[in-house]
C-alpha positions in Angstrom: 27.3 -2.3 22.6 23.9 -1.0 21.8 25.3 2.4 20.7 27.8 0.7 18.4 24.9 -1.4 16.9 22.8 1.7 16.3 25.6 3.6 14.7 26.5 0.7 12.4 22.8 0.3 11.3 22.6 4.0 10.7 25.8 4.1 8.7 25.3 1.1 6.5 21.5 1.2 6.1 20.4 1.7 2.5 17.5 3.9 3.5 16.8 5.8 6.7 13.4 5.7 8.4 11.2 2.9 9.6 11.3 -0.4 7.7 7.5 -0.5 7.1 7.9 2.3 4.5 10.3 0.2 2.4 7.6 -1.0 -0.1 6.1 2.5 -0.4 9.5 4.0 -1.1 10.1 1.4 -3.9 6.7 2.3 -5.5 7.3 6.0 -5.0 10.5 5.9 -6.9 8.8 4.6 -10.1 5.1 5.8 -9.9 3.6 9.2 -9.4 1.2 9.9 -6.6 -1.6 10.7 -9.1 -1.2 7.2 -10.5 -1.5 5.6 -7.1 -4.6 7.7 -6.4 -6.2 6.6 -9.6 -5.5 2.9 -8.9 -7.0 3.3 -5.4 -10.1 5.1 -6.8 -10.7 2.5 -9.6 -10.3 -0.4 -7.1 -12.8 1.2 -4.7 -15.3 1.9 -7.5 -15.0 -1.7 -8.7 -15.6 -3.1 -5.3 -18.7 -0.9 -4.9 -20.0 -1.8 -8.3 -19.5 -5.5 -7.7 -21.2 -5.3 -4.3 -24.3 -3.6 -5.7 -24.4 -6.1 -8.6 -24.2 -9.0 -6.1 -27.0 -7.6 -4.0 -29.2 -6.9 -7.0 -28.8 -10.3 -8.6 -28.5 -12.4 -5.5 -31.2 -15.0 -4.6 -32.4 -14.9 -1.0 -32.4 -18.2 0.8 -36.0 -19.6 1.4 
């Protein structure tokens, strides 16, 4: 029974591989790796800038 189930899933599955990569595969089909790297770098830089701005302008509690 288990062997039949595994064979059926392998035959009729739209993509092979673990399911956790399904979102990455959809993004990968439409966006280049360089674009993903740029988005990650910009997001990280924005977080750092906002953190530094928050520390510089924050008021310490008395």
